[in-house]
C-alpha positions as YAML, in Angstrom:
chain: A
units: angstrom
residues:
- id: 1
  name: MET
  ca: [122.86, 75.70, 82.95]
- id: 2
  name: LEU
  ca: [121.58, 79.04, 81.68]
- id: 3
  name: ASN
  ca: [118.77, 79.03, 79.18]
- id: 4
  name: ALA
  ca: [119.67, 81.04, 76.09]
- id: 5
  name: PRO
  ca: [116.99, 83.47, 74.87]
- id: 6
  name: SER
  ca: [114.75, 81.77, 72.34]
- id: 7
  name: CYS
  ca: [114.61, 82.85, 68.71]
- id: 8
  name: GLN
  ca: [111.05, 84.01, 69.38]
- id: 9
  name: SER
  ca: [112.16, 86.38, 72.14]
- id: 10
  name: LYS
  ca: [111.76, 89.94, 71.00]
- id: 11
  name: LEU
  ca: [114.86, 92.12, 71.12]
- id: 12
  name: LEU
  ca: [113.64, 95.32, 72.74]
- id: 13
  name: ALA
  ca: [113.70, 98.77, 71.22]
- id: 14
  name: HIS
  ca: [116.80, 100.94, 71.47]
- id: 15
  name: ASN
  ca: [114.89, 103.67, 73.34]
- id: 16
  name: ASN
  ca: [114.50, 101.41, 76.37]
- id: 17
  name: VAL
  ca: [116.90, 103.29, 78.64]
- id: 18
  name: ALA
  ca: [117.06, 100.42, 81.16]
- id: 19
  name: LEU
  ca: [119.26, 98.48, 78.73]
- id: 20
  name: ARG
  ca: [122.15, 100.79, 79.57]
- id: 21
  name: GLY
  ca: [121.54, 100.59, 83.31]
- id: 22
  name: VAL
  ca: [122.95, 98.63, 86.24]
- id: 23
  name: ALA
  ca: [120.61, 96.28, 88.11]
- id: 24
  name: ALA
  ca: [120.57, 95.14, 91.74]
- id: 25
  name: GLN
  ca: [118.17, 93.23, 93.96]
- id: 26
  name: SER
  ca: [117.58, 92.44, 97.63]
- id: 27
  name: SER
  ca: [118.90, 88.88, 97.36]
- id: 28
  name: GLN
  ca: [119.58, 86.21, 94.75]
- id: 29
  name: PHE
  ca: [118.00, 82.78, 94.44]
- id: 30
  name: SER
  ca: [120.20, 80.26, 92.66]
- id: 31
  name: ASP
  ca: [121.87, 81.99, 89.69]
- id: 32
  name: ARG
  ca: [118.95, 84.33, 88.89]
- id: 33
  name: ASP
  ca: [120.92, 87.55, 88.61]
- id: 34
  name: ALA
  ca: [119.28, 91.01, 88.72]
- id: 35
  name: HIS
  ca: [120.64, 91.79, 85.24]
- id: 36
  name: TYR
  ca: [118.28, 89.28, 83.60]
- id: 37
  name: ALA
  ca: [115.47, 91.85, 83.82]
- id: 38
  name: ILE
  ca: [117.39, 94.26, 81.57]
- id: 39
  name: ASP
  ca: [118.97, 91.82, 79.11]
- id: 40
  name: GLY
  ca: [116.73, 92.95, 76.25]
- id: 41
  name: TYR
  ca: [114.53, 89.85, 76.04]
- id: 42
  name: ARG
  ca: [110.94, 89.25, 77.09]
- id: 43
  name: ASN
  ca: [111.49, 85.52, 77.45]
- id: 44
  name: THR
  ca: [109.09, 84.41, 80.23]
- id: 45
  name: ASN
  ca: [110.85, 81.13, 80.91]
- id: 46
  name: TYR
  ca: [112.34, 81.06, 84.41]
- id: 47
  name: GLY
  ca: [115.84, 80.70, 82.97]
- id: 48
  name: SER
  ca: [115.70, 84.27, 81.62]
- id: 49
  name: CYS
  ca: [114.21, 85.96, 84.70]
- id: 50
  name: THR
  ca: [115.44, 87.41, 87.97]
- id: 51
  name: HIS
  ca: [114.63, 85.72, 91.28]
- id: 52
  name: THR
  ca: [115.14, 86.79, 94.89]
- id: 53
  name: ALA
  ca: [114.99, 84.60, 97.94]
- id: 54
  name: GLN
  ca: [111.74, 84.65, 99.90]
- id: 55
  name: ASP
  ca: [112.31, 88.01, 101.57]
- id: 56
  name: THR
  ca: [110.15, 90.45, 103.45]
- id: 57
  name: ASN
  ca: [109.82, 93.51, 101.17]
- id: 58
  name: PRO
  ca: [111.88, 91.99, 98.32]
- id: 59
  name: TRP
  ca: [113.08, 94.61, 95.85]
- id: 60
  name: TRP
  ca: [114.73, 94.98, 92.46]
- id: 61
  name: ARG
  ca: [116.30, 98.21, 91.17]
- id: 62
  name: VAL
  ca: [117.85, 99.61, 88.02]
- id: 63
  name: ASP
  ca: [120.24, 102.55, 88.10]
- id: 64
  name: LEU
  ca: [119.69, 104.41, 84.80]
- id: 65
  name: LEU
  ca: [123.04, 106.21, 85.35]
- id: 66
  name: ASP
  ca: [121.38, 109.52, 84.48]
- id: 67
  name: VAL
  ca: [118.30, 111.37, 85.64]
- id: 68
  name: TYR
  ca: [115.36, 110.71, 83.30]
- id: 69
  name: LYS
  ca: [111.79, 111.87, 82.92]
- id: 70
  name: VAL
  ca: [110.15, 108.46, 82.94]
- id: 71
  name: THR
  ca: [107.03, 108.26, 80.80]
- id: 72
  name: ALA
  ca: [106.37, 104.52, 81.11]
- id: 73
  name: VAL
  ca: [107.63, 101.28, 82.63]
- id: 74
  name: THR
  ca: [106.91, 97.93, 80.98]
- id: 75
  name: ILE
  ca: [107.11, 94.68, 82.97]
- id: 76
  name: THR
  ca: [107.01, 91.09, 81.71]
- id: 77
  name: ASN
  ca: [105.85, 88.53, 84.28]
- id: 78
  name: ARG
  ca: [106.96, 84.92, 84.63]
- id: 79
  name: ASP
  ca: [104.92, 82.20, 82.88]
- id: 80
  name: GLU
  ca: [104.33, 80.44, 86.22]
- id: 81
  name: VAL
  ca: [103.18, 81.62, 89.68]
- id: 82
  name: PRO
  ca: [102.23, 85.07, 88.29]
- id: 83
  name: GLU
  ca: [100.37, 85.97, 91.50]
- id: 84
  name: ARG
  ca: [103.66, 86.51, 93.30]
- id: 85
  name: LEU
  ca: [103.93, 89.92, 91.63]
- id: 86
  name: ASP
  ca: [100.44, 91.03, 92.76]
- id: 87
  name: GLY
  ca: [100.61, 94.22, 94.82]
- id: 88
  name: ALA
  ca: [104.15, 95.12, 93.79]
- id: 89
  name: GLU
  ca: [104.95, 98.83, 93.56]
- id: 90
  name: ILE
  ca: [107.04, 100.76, 91.03]
- id: 91
  name: ARG
  ca: [108.95, 103.63, 92.61]
- id: 92
  name: ILE
  ca: [111.00, 106.25, 90.78]
- id: 93
  name: GLY
  ca: [113.38, 108.90, 92.10]
- id: 94
  name: ASN
  ca: [116.93, 109.94, 92.87]
- id: 95
  name: SER
  ca: [117.30, 108.58, 96.39]
- id: 96
  name: LEU
  ca: [118.95, 105.33, 97.50]
- id: 97
  name: GLU
  ca: [117.52, 105.69, 101.00]
- id: 98
  name: ASN
  ca: [115.99, 102.36, 102.06]
- id: 99
  name: ASN
  ca: [117.37, 100.87, 98.81]
- id: 100
  name: GLY
  ca: [115.31, 103.35, 96.79]
- id: 101
  name: ILE
  ca: [112.00, 102.14, 98.21]
- id: 102
  name: ASN
  ca: [111.29, 105.58, 99.72]
- id: 103
  name: ASN
  ca: [111.15, 107.23, 96.28]
- id: 104
  name: PRO
  ca: [107.76, 108.41, 94.97]
- id: 105
  name: ARG
  ca: [105.40, 105.72, 93.74]
- id: 106
  name: CYS
  ca: [104.34, 105.46, 90.11]
- id: 107
  name: VAL
  ca: [101.87, 102.60, 90.43]
- id: 108
  name: VAL
  ca: [100.69, 99.55, 92.36]
- id: 109
  name: ILE
  ca: [100.61, 96.46, 90.14]
- id: 110
  name: SER
  ca: [97.31, 94.69, 90.77]
- id: 111
  name: HIS
  ca: [98.04, 91.69, 88.52]
- id: 112
  name: ILE
  ca: [99.98, 90.76, 85.39]
- id: 113
  name: PRO
  ca: [98.80, 87.44, 83.88]
- id: 114
  name: ALA
  ca: [101.34, 84.64, 83.43]
- id: 115
  name: GLY
  ca: [103.79, 85.35, 80.63]
- id: 116
  name: GLU
  ca: [102.23, 88.68, 79.72]
- id: 117
  name: THR
  ca: [103.70, 92.16, 79.40]
- id: 118
  name: ASN
  ca: [101.97, 95.20, 80.90]
- id: 119
  name: THR
  ca: [102.89, 98.87, 80.51]
- id: 120
  name: PHE
  ca: [102.38, 101.44, 83.27]
- id: 121
  name: GLN
  ca: [102.28, 105.20, 82.63]
- id: 122
  name: CYS
  ca: [104.46, 107.24, 84.97]
- id: 123
  name: ASN
  ca: [103.72, 110.74, 83.60]
- id: 124
  name: GLU
  ca: [107.33, 111.95, 83.34]
- id: 125
  name: MET
  ca: [108.25, 111.15, 86.93]
- id: 126
  name: GLU
  ca: [111.86, 112.23, 87.34]
- id: 127
  name: GLY
  ca: [114.55, 109.94, 88.65]
- id: 128
  name: ARG
  ca: [117.72, 107.98, 88.20]
- id: 129
  name: TYR
  ca: [116.45, 104.84, 89.95]
- id: 130
  name: VAL
  ca: [113.46, 102.64, 89.09]
- id: 131
  name: VAL
  ca: [112.55, 100.22, 91.87]
- id: 132
  name: VAL
  ca: [110.07, 97.35, 92.04]
- id: 133
  name: VAL
  ca: [109.21, 96.26, 95.58]
- id: 134
  name: ILE
  ca: [106.65, 93.89, 97.07]
- id: 135
  name: PRO
  ca: [105.79, 95.68, 100.32]
- id: 136
  name: VAL
  ca: [104.80, 94.21, 103.69]
- id: 137
  name: ARG
  ca: [104.65, 90.50, 102.88]
- id: 138
  name: LYS
  ca: [107.29, 87.80, 102.61]
- id: 139
  name: GLU
  ca: [107.59, 86.82, 98.96]
- id: 140
  name: TYR
  ca: [109.80, 85.84, 96.03]
- id: 141
  name: LEU
  ca: [110.26, 88.62, 93.48]
- id: 142
  name: THR
  ca: [110.73, 87.57, 89.86]
- id: 143
  name: LEU
  ca: [110.91, 89.85, 86.81]
- id: 144
  name: CYS
  ca: [111.44, 88.51, 83.30]
- id: 145
  name: GLU
  ca: [111.98, 91.93, 81.76]
- id: 146
  name: LEU
  ca: [111.67, 95.53, 82.86]
- id: 147
  name: GLU
  ca: [111.79, 98.32, 80.28]
- id: 148
  name: VAL
  ca: [111.99, 102.01, 81.05]
- id: 149
  name: TYR
  ca: [110.97, 104.66, 78.53]
- id: 150
  name: GLY
  ca: [111.65, 108.35, 78.92]
- id: 151
  name: THR
  ca: [113.88, 111.25, 78.04]
- id: 152
  name: PRO
  ca: [116.91, 112.67, 79.84]
- id: 153
  name: ALA
  ca: [116.02, 115.37, 82.33]
- id: 154
  name: VAL
  ca: [117.24, 118.86, 81.45]
- id: 155
  name: ASN
  ca: [120.57, 119.78, 83.05]
- id: 156
  name: VAL
  ca: [120.06, 123.51, 83.64]
- id: 157
  name: ALA
  ca: [123.63, 123.98, 84.88]
- id: 158
  name: LEU
  ca: [124.86, 123.86, 81.28]
- id: 159
  name: LYS
  ca: [123.49, 127.36, 80.72]
- id: 160
  name: GLY
  ca: [124.82, 128.70, 84.01]
- id: 161
  name: VAL
  ca: [127.86, 130.71, 85.04]
- id: 162
  name: ALA
  ca: [130.39, 129.06, 87.36]
- id: 163
  name: SER
  ca: [132.84, 130.53, 89.86]
- id: 164
  name: GLN
  ca: [135.02, 129.22, 92.68]
- id: 165
  name: SER
  ca: [137.01, 130.40, 95.67]
- id: 166
  name: SER
  ca: [140.41, 130.12, 93.93]
- id: 167
  name: LEU
  ca: [142.13, 128.54, 90.94]
- id: 168
  name: ASN
  ca: [144.83, 125.90, 90.85]
- id: 169
  name: GLY
  ca: [146.45, 125.01, 87.53]
- id: 170
  name: TYR
  ca: [143.94, 124.64, 84.71]
- id: 171
  name: GLY
  ca: [141.02, 123.65, 86.96]
- id: 172
  name: ASN
  ca: [138.69, 126.42, 85.83]
- id: 173
  name: ALA
  ca: [135.27, 126.65, 87.50]
- id: 174
  name: HIS
  ca: [133.49, 126.26, 84.14]
- id: 175
  name: ASN
  ca: [134.95, 122.76, 83.70]
- id: 176
  name: ALA
  ca: [132.26, 121.39, 86.06]
- id: 177
  name: ILE
  ca: [129.47, 122.51, 83.71]
- id: 178
  name: ASP
  ca: [131.05, 121.71, 80.35]
- id: 179
  name: GLY
  ca: [128.75, 118.72, 79.77]
- id: 180
  name: SER
  ca: [131.49, 116.11, 80.15]
- id: 181
  name: ARG
  ca: [131.88, 113.59, 82.97]
- id: 182
  name: GLU
  ca: [135.54, 113.04, 82.10]
- id: 183
  name: SER
  ca: [137.09, 112.34, 85.52]
- id: 184
  name: ASP
  ca: [140.81, 112.54, 84.72]
- id: 185
  name: TYR
  ca: [141.93, 115.94, 85.98]
- id: 186
  name: TYR
  ca: [144.82, 116.03, 83.51]
- id: 187
  name: LYS
  ca: [142.38, 115.95, 80.59]
- id: 188
  name: ARG
  ca: [141.28, 119.43, 81.68]
- id: 189
  name: SER
  ca: [137.61, 118.74, 82.34]
- id: 190
  name: CYS
  ca: [137.64, 119.13, 86.15]
- id: 191
  name: THR
  ca: [137.79, 122.14, 88.46]
- id: 192
  name: HIS
  ca: [140.51, 122.67, 91.07]
- id: 193
  name: THR
  ca: [140.95, 125.21, 93.85]
- id: 194
  name: THR
  ca: [144.09, 125.81, 95.86]
- id: 195
  name: GLN
  ca: [144.35, 124.26, 99.31]
- id: 196
  name: GLU
  ca: [142.34, 126.59, 101.51]
- id: 197
  name: THR
  ca: [139.88, 126.63, 104.38]
- id: 198
  name: ASN
  ca: [136.24, 126.27, 103.28]
- id: 199
  name: PRO
  ca: [136.93, 126.02, 99.52]
- id: 200
  name: TRP
  ca: [133.78, 126.51, 97.45]
- id: 201
  name: TRP
  ca: [132.41, 126.22, 93.92]
- id: 202
  name: ARG
  ca: [129.18, 127.83, 92.71]
- id: 203
  name: VAL
  ca: [126.96, 127.87, 89.65]
- id: 204
  name: ASP
  ca: [124.58, 130.74, 88.95]
- id: 205
  name: LEU
  ca: [121.58, 129.23, 87.14]
- id: 206
  name: LEU
  ca: [120.59, 132.76, 86.02]
- id: 207
  name: ASP
  ca: [117.03, 132.22, 87.23]
- id: 208
  name: VAL
  ca: [115.28, 130.93, 90.33]
- id: 209
  name: THR
  ca: [114.81, 127.19, 89.85]
- id: 210
  name: LYS
  ca: [113.10, 124.39, 91.76]
- id: 211
  name: VAL
  ca: [115.95, 121.90, 92.00]
- id: 212
  name: THR
  ca: [114.87, 118.27, 92.11]
- id: 213
  name: ALA
  ca: [118.31, 116.66, 92.00]
- id: 214
  name: VAL
  ca: [122.02, 117.35, 91.58]
- id: 215
  name: SER
  ca: [124.54, 114.87, 90.14]
- id: 216
  name: ILE
  ca: [128.24, 115.19, 90.96]
- id: 217
  name: THR
  ca: [131.12, 113.37, 89.26]
- id: 218
  name: ASN
  ca: [134.21, 112.98, 91.44]
- id: 219
  name: ARG
  ca: [137.80, 112.99, 90.27]
- id: 220
  name: GLY
  ca: [138.83, 109.58, 88.95]
- id: 221
  name: ASP
  ca: [142.62, 109.68, 88.76]
- id: 222
  name: GLY
  ca: [143.15, 109.80, 92.52]
- id: 223
  name: VAL
  ca: [142.35, 111.47, 95.88]
- id: 224
  name: PRO
  ca: [138.54, 111.00, 95.79]
- id: 225
  name: GLU
  ca: [138.46, 111.39, 99.59]
- id: 226
  name: ARG
  ca: [139.06, 115.13, 99.25]
- id: 227
  name: LEU
  ca: [135.35, 115.56, 98.52]
- id: 228
  name: ASP
  ca: [134.26, 113.67, 101.66]
- id: 229
  name: GLY
  ca: [132.08, 115.84, 103.89]
- id: 230
  name: ALA
  ca: [131.38, 118.45, 101.22]
- id: 231
  name: GLU
  ca: [128.02, 120.19, 101.47]
- id: 232
  name: MET
  ca: [125.65, 121.18, 98.70]
- id: 233
  name: ARG
  ca: [123.71, 124.37, 99.32]
- id: 234
  name: ILE
  ca: [120.89, 125.88, 97.25]
- id: 235
  name: GLY
  ca: [119.25, 129.28, 97.50]
- id: 236
  name: ASN
  ca: [119.02, 132.86, 96.28]
- id: 237
  name: SER
  ca: [121.61, 134.51, 98.52]
- id: 238
  name: LEU
  ca: [125.22, 135.39, 97.72]
- id: 239
  name: GLU
  ca: [125.95, 136.14, 101.36]
- id: 240
  name: ASN
  ca: [129.20, 134.42, 102.34]
- id: 241
  name: ASN
  ca: [129.59, 133.40, 98.66]
- id: 242
  name: GLY
  ca: [126.30, 131.49, 98.82]
- id: 243
  name: ILE
  ca: [127.50, 129.20, 101.61]
- id: 244
  name: ASN
  ca: [124.76, 130.45, 103.95]
- id: 245
  name: ASN
  ca: [121.99, 129.12, 101.70]
- id: 246
  name: PRO
  ca: [119.96, 126.09, 102.89]
- id: 247
  name: ARG
  ca: [121.69, 122.73, 102.70]
- id: 248
  name: CYS
  ca: [120.49, 119.97, 100.39]
- id: 249
  name: VAL
  ca: [122.94, 117.25, 101.43]
- id: 250
  name: VAL
  ca: [126.27, 116.35, 103.02]
- id: 251
  name: ILE
  ca: [128.33, 114.20, 100.65]
- id: 252
  name: SER
  ca: [129.73, 111.33, 102.69]
- id: 253
  name: HIS
  ca: [131.79, 109.81, 99.86]
- id: 254
  name: ILE
  ca: [131.77, 109.47, 96.07]
- id: 255
  name: PRO
  ca: [134.14, 106.75, 94.78]
- id: 256
  name: ALA
  ca: [136.85, 107.78, 92.32]
- id: 257
  name: GLY
  ca: [135.45, 108.59, 88.89]
- id: 258
  name: GLU
  ca: [131.85, 107.84, 89.82]
- id: 259
  name: THR
  ca: [128.74, 110.00, 89.52]
- id: 260
  name: ASN
  ca: [126.32, 110.20, 92.44]
- id: 261
  name: THR
  ca: [122.89, 111.81, 92.31]
- id: 262
  name: PHE
  ca: [121.40, 113.62, 95.30]
- id: 263
  name: GLN
  ca: [117.70, 114.34, 95.81]
- id: 264
  name: CYS
  ca: [117.00, 117.99, 96.67]
- id: 265
  name: ASN
  ca: [113.17, 117.85, 96.87]
- id: 266
  name: GLU
  ca: [112.44, 120.95, 94.79]
- id: 267
  name: MET
  ca: [114.61, 123.27, 96.86]
- id: 268
  name: GLU
  ca: [114.25, 126.71, 95.31]
- id: 269
  name: GLY
  ca: [117.22, 128.82, 94.35]
- id: 270
  name: ARG
  ca: [119.30, 130.54, 91.74]
- id: 271
  name: TYR
  ca: [122.64, 129.39, 93.15]
- id: 272
  name: VAL
  ca: [123.96, 125.87, 93.73]
- id: 273
  name: VAL
  ca: [127.07, 125.81, 95.90]
- id: 274
  name: VAL
  ca: [129.47, 123.00, 96.84]
- id: 275
  name: VAL
  ca: [131.66, 123.78, 99.87]
- id: 276
  name: ILE
  ca: [134.03, 121.75, 102.03]
- id: 277
  name: PRO
  ca: [133.44, 123.25, 105.48]
- id: 278
  name: GLY
  ca: [135.72, 123.36, 108.48]
- id: 279
  name: ARG
  ca: [139.00, 122.15, 107.04]
- id: 280
  name: SER
  ca: [141.82, 123.15, 104.72]
- id: 281
  name: GLU
  ca: [141.38, 121.23, 101.47]
- id: 282
  name: TRP
  ca: [141.51, 121.25, 97.67]
- id: 283
  name: LEU
  ca: [138.08, 121.17, 95.98]
- id: 284
  name: THR
  ca: [137.83, 119.37, 92.65]
- id: 285
  name: LEU
  ca: [134.62, 118.66, 90.72]
- id: 286
  name: CYS
  ca: [134.59, 116.92, 87.35]
- id: 287
  name: GLU
  ca: [130.93, 117.62, 86.61]
- id: 288
  name: VAL
  ca: [127.94, 119.12, 88.39]
- id: 289
  name: GLU
  ca: [124.51, 118.58, 86.82]
- id: 290
  name: VAL
  ca: [121.43, 120.36, 88.13]
- id: 291
  name: PHE
  ca: [117.94, 119.09, 87.34]
- id: 292
  name: MET
  ca: [114.80, 121.14, 87.75]
- id: 293
  name: ASP
  ca: [111.11, 120.70, 88.42]
- id: 294
  name: ARG
  ca: [109.53, 120.25, 84.99]
- id: 295
  name: PHE
  ca: [106.60, 122.52, 85.97]
- id: 296
  name: SER
  ca: [108.63, 125.45, 87.35]
- id: 297
  name: THR
  ca: [108.82, 127.34, 84.06]
- id: 298
  name: VAL
  ca: [105.08, 126.98, 83.56]
- id: 299
  name: ARG
  ca: [104.40, 128.32, 87.01]
- id: 300
  name: LYS
  ca: [106.62, 131.32, 86.38]
- id: 301
  name: LYS
  ca: [104.77, 132.08, 83.16]
- id: 302
  name: ARG
  ca: [101.46, 131.93, 84.96]
- id: 303
  name: ARG
  ca: [102.70, 134.33, 87.61]
- id: 304
  name: SER
  ca: [104.10, 136.80, 85.08]
- id: 305
  name: VAL
  ca: [100.88, 137.64, 83.24]
- id: 306
  name: ASP
  ca: [100.97, 141.20, 81.90]
- id: 307
  name: PRO
  ca: [98.72, 143.25, 84.26]
- id: 308
  name: HIS
  ca: [97.90, 145.65, 81.40]
- id: 309
  name: ARG
  ca: [96.57, 142.73, 79.38]
- id: 310
  name: GLN
  ca: [94.42, 141.69, 82.35]
- id: 311
  name: VAL
  ca: [92.94, 145.19, 82.58]
- id: 312
  name: THR
  ca: [92.35, 145.28, 78.84]
- id: 313
  name: THR
  ca: [90.56, 141.93, 78.90]
- id: 314
  name: ARG
  ca: [88.42, 143.03, 81.84]
- id: 315
  name: SER
  ca: [87.55, 146.26, 80.03]
- id: 316
  name: ILE
  ca: [86.48, 144.35, 76.92]
- id: 317
  name: LEU
  ca: [84.19, 142.13, 79.00]
- id: 318
  name: GLN
  ca: [82.69, 145.18, 80.69]
- id: 319
  name: ASN
  ca: [82.03, 146.78, 77.30]
- id: 320
  name: VAL
  ca: [80.32, 143.61, 76.07]
- id: 321
  name: VAL
  ca: [78.02, 143.69, 79.10]
- id: 322
  name: LEU
  ca: [77.21, 147.38, 78.52]
- id: 323
  name: ILE
  ca: [76.40, 146.77, 74.84]
- id: 324
  name: ALA
  ca: [74.16, 143.85, 75.74]
- id: 325
  name: THR
  ca: [72.36, 146.00, 78.34]
- id: 326
  name: ASP
  ca: [71.81, 148.82, 75.81]
- id: 327
  name: ARG
  ca: [70.29, 146.36, 73.35]
- id: 328
  name: GLN
  ca: [67.82, 145.18, 75.96]
...
């Protein structure tokens, strides 16, 4: 029988973005479902916590459903056998490779005392997935609550200019950057080309950007397989409509109406292109979101210092030295 959250359990703040997420774990012991770690309660009784089997490298993961800049992760440990969580790692990123364990690491958890809640700073690490894994050893993984705090990453595609190889019906290229993930084509929020060889869609970000991740929403009212095998390319060239730019990923499959996020590891470019190579096909995209390196704008500003101002500053310093010399 499930233990209901006690009256003393604290309902967590609305800005905990994990509450809206979808949880998964490496295995399940008894009825200890992965969702218990994001149910909004810090109840440390076993009945309100997750629990895997005794696995090697047991893991737990929350899909935040959007890319976030994660400032902090808060974890509540079980009120018994707290040492099981010792050495666990928090990893954050946009990849599901190796169940998300290969994403960058925020922290190694040395120890959380029984029944206590600890907060770990993650310094705006960017990602859609937050993973807790106990590496190397065979262990049970139990989490009584995991909270994620952060802000949505900036989708720079919203300010871009879209184009595509052709137009079918009312599937305008701009529909993929209108800010809506509506996946029903007939609600006029998706793109659509004619059936052609190598159909493509492209967004001009209007500036060179270090792209960390791209999220794509597939059509939901049918034929999701049309997007299978599409390639995402990022770069600064418009040669061959941008198709010759370096490749970020090959999209194996996105289920109907779903949004998948692809890690692009700070590939640099002004253009993001989606192309279906090698076959005659229709290309439909219901939303394309492009996320950037949070430091890229700062770096550009540092590189674009006015050379005249540099000369002026140097001249002032030289004059100060001359005045000081004269006074001596």
